[in-house]
PLY file of the C-alpha trace (Angstrom):
ply
format ascii 1.0
element vertex 182
property float x
property float y
property float z
element edge 181
property int vertex1
property int vertex2
end_header
-35.01 -47.39 6.02
-36.18 -47.12 9.13
-33.17 -48.89 11.01
-31.08 -45.76 9.60
-33.39 -43.34 10.65
-33.19 -44.95 14.40
-29.22 -44.55 13.48
-28.96 -41.06 13.15
-32.03 -40.28 15.66
-29.12 -42.33 18.44
-26.22 -40.44 16.88
-27.96 -37.12 17.63
-28.14 -38.08 21.33
-25.18 -39.29 21.26
-23.60 -36.32 19.99
-25.70 -34.12 22.08
-24.46 -35.91 25.28
-21.16 -35.60 24.23
-21.37 -31.74 23.85
-22.53 -30.90 26.93
-19.92 -33.17 28.67
-17.59 -30.86 26.84
-19.89 -27.59 28.05
-20.30 -28.82 31.28
-16.62 -28.59 31.57
-15.70 -25.67 29.97
-17.72 -24.08 32.24
-16.27 -25.36 35.34
-12.61 -24.51 33.73
-11.87 -21.47 32.63
-7.56 -22.30 31.39
-6.53 -21.74 28.51
-5.22 -24.93 27.95
-8.08 -26.74 29.33
-10.29 -25.09 26.68
-8.01 -25.70 24.13
-8.51 -29.62 24.50
-11.91 -28.40 24.99
-12.07 -27.22 21.80
-10.03 -30.07 19.96
-12.47 -32.97 21.81
-15.63 -30.71 20.39
-14.25 -30.84 17.30
-12.65 -34.46 17.32
-16.52 -35.07 17.68
-17.91 -33.27 14.72
-15.20 -34.90 13.10
-16.67 -38.36 14.42
-19.97 -37.94 13.46
-20.17 -35.95 9.99
-21.43 -38.74 7.65
-19.63 -39.82 4.39
-20.94 -41.40 1.15
-18.00 -44.07 1.96
-20.60 -47.60 1.94
-21.53 -49.31 -1.09
-24.68 -48.06 -0.79
-24.77 -44.43 -0.56
-28.34 -44.56 0.70
-26.93 -45.48 3.97
-25.23 -42.41 5.09
-27.79 -40.25 3.48
-30.89 -41.29 5.17
-29.06 -41.76 8.54
-27.63 -37.77 8.18
-30.88 -37.25 6.90
-32.43 -38.81 10.51
-29.38 -36.86 12.24
-29.92 -33.45 10.86
-33.51 -34.02 11.15
-33.43 -33.96 14.73
-32.02 -30.59 14.71
-35.15 -28.67 14.11
-34.03 -25.39 16.16
-30.89 -24.84 14.55
-29.54 -26.60 17.97
-26.64 -28.23 16.84
-23.89 -27.54 19.18
-20.51 -26.80 17.50
-17.26 -25.32 19.95
-16.83 -21.26 19.53
-14.25 -19.18 21.35
-17.24 -18.62 23.85
-17.72 -22.55 24.60
-19.76 -24.57 22.83
-22.48 -22.63 21.32
-25.91 -23.93 19.03
-24.11 -23.29 15.33
-27.10 -20.24 14.36
-25.19 -18.20 17.10
-21.82 -19.30 15.62
-20.24 -17.22 13.89
-16.69 -18.00 10.64
-13.30 -16.95 11.70
-12.10 -13.66 10.84
-8.91 -12.88 11.25
-8.61 -9.51 10.63
-12.02 -9.55 13.63
-9.43 -11.81 16.15
-7.44 -8.84 18.23
-10.53 -7.24 19.44
-13.00 -9.52 18.77
-14.08 -11.14 22.41
-17.82 -11.56 22.99
-18.98 -13.09 19.98
-18.91 -17.17 19.70
-16.37 -17.99 16.53
-15.83 -20.77 15.39
-12.11 -22.22 15.97
-10.01 -22.15 13.36
-9.08 -25.85 14.17
-13.04 -26.96 13.84
-13.21 -25.29 10.22
-10.43 -27.17 9.38
-10.82 -30.38 10.66
-14.69 -30.56 11.00
-14.63 -28.71 7.76
-17.82 -31.18 6.05
-20.42 -30.74 9.00
-19.44 -26.64 8.89
-19.85 -27.07 4.90
-23.80 -28.43 5.69
-24.06 -26.04 8.69
-23.28 -23.00 6.18
-25.79 -24.49 3.48
-28.30 -24.09 6.36
-27.31 -20.71 6.59
-26.96 -21.95 10.68
-23.31 -20.74 10.78
-22.59 -17.46 8.76
-20.05 -14.45 8.85
-19.77 -12.26 11.51
-21.45 -8.83 10.79
-20.97 -5.54 11.12
-24.18 -4.93 13.47
-22.07 -8.07 15.17
-19.04 -6.00 15.66
-20.66 -2.91 16.78
-22.57 -5.07 19.09
-19.53 -5.93 20.59
-17.95 -1.89 20.59
-21.24 -1.07 22.27
-20.67 -3.25 25.13
-17.46 -3.79 25.61
-14.33 -0.83 26.58
-11.25 -2.03 24.54
-7.18 -1.63 25.61
-5.13 0.32 23.32
-4.12 -2.95 21.76
-7.77 -3.95 20.84
-8.37 -0.94 19.67
-4.90 -0.80 17.24
-6.45 -3.63 15.68
-10.07 -2.37 15.74
-8.68 1.21 13.77
-6.68 -1.51 11.53
-9.60 -3.10 10.41
-11.91 -0.01 10.20
-9.69 1.71 8.06
-9.61 -1.42 5.63
-13.03 -1.47 5.79
-12.88 2.01 4.24
-11.31 1.28 1.27
-14.33 -1.50 0.18
-16.57 -0.85 -2.20
-20.25 0.08 -0.96
-18.40 1.54 2.23
-21.28 4.42 3.70
-19.42 7.15 5.60
-22.48 7.15 7.84
-21.07 4.11 9.09
-18.17 5.90 10.73
-20.42 7.77 13.08
-21.99 5.02 14.33
-17.84 2.77 14.41
-16.94 6.20 16.81
-19.90 6.37 18.62
-19.52 2.59 19.88
-15.72 1.90 19.82
-14.16 2.98 23.40
-10.66 3.37 24.57
-9.69 2.44 28.20
0 1
1 2
2 3
3 4
4 5
5 6
6 7
7 8
8 9
9 10
10 11
11 12
12 13
13 14
14 15
15 16
16 17
17 18
18 19
19 20
20 21
21 22
22 23
23 24
24 25
25 26
26 27
27 28
28 29
29 30
30 31
31 32
32 33
33 34
34 35
35 36
36 37
37 38
38 39
39 40
40 41
41 42
42 43
43 44
44 45
45 46
46 47
47 48
48 49
49 50
50 51
51 52
52 53
53 54
54 55
55 56
56 57
57 58
58 59
59 60
60 61
61 62
62 63
63 64
64 65
65 66
66 67
67 68
68 69
69 70
70 71
71 72
72 73
73 74
74 75
75 76
76 77
77 78
78 79
79 80
80 81
81 82
82 83
83 84
84 85
85 86
86 87
87 88
88 89
89 90
90 91
91 92
92 93
93 94
94 95
95 96
96 97
97 98
98 99
99 100
100 101
101 102
102 103
103 104
104 105
105 106
106 107
107 108
108 109
109 110
110 111
111 112
112 113
113 114
114 115
115 116
116 117
117 118
118 119
119 120
120 121
121 122
122 123
123 124
124 125
125 126
126 127
127 128
128 129
129 130
130 131
131 132
132 133
133 134
134 135
135 136
136 137
137 138
138 139
139 140
140 141
141 142
142 143
143 144
144 145
145 146
146 147
147 148
148 149
149 150
150 151
151 152
152 153
153 154
154 155
155 156
156 157
157 158
158 159
159 160
160 161
161 162
162 163
163 164
164 165
165 166
166 167
167 168
168 169
169 170
170 171
171 172
172 173
173 174
174 175
175 176
176 177
177 178
178 179
179 180
180 181
């Protein structure tokens, strides 16, 4: 069992090293094609370091995975996001209704949520990767001026929100205060 634990720690070190390399490349290059390939690379890394119970002794994958995850004491497991590699605890799940106007909240790429769904599922179970909240959206709107097209998409999202049960009319005041058009 000690060897399995060491294997998990070693896997953590390699995983963190790969994600740090991707992060350095992300910071040095802003082209869409490079960022897309870096998202694919980090998604592949996540998929590669997902532990499956395929061995005859299920204990092998469980102990190795447990050791790997115990290395992540502070929710610092790095995952790809729309803003580059980011700690999982700061990344939100994708929401297609918000994609047209949310730019500064780290969102998990759809590719990653599909290709690395097992590891993402574990992060969701640990409540590290969550849905984007209204508070996240309001912070973005307070700190950024929207283009006409972004504002149109924002209003479409807001209109769809007003029909939900539990919608409070006072939210519209905050929304109008936050949303600013260029």
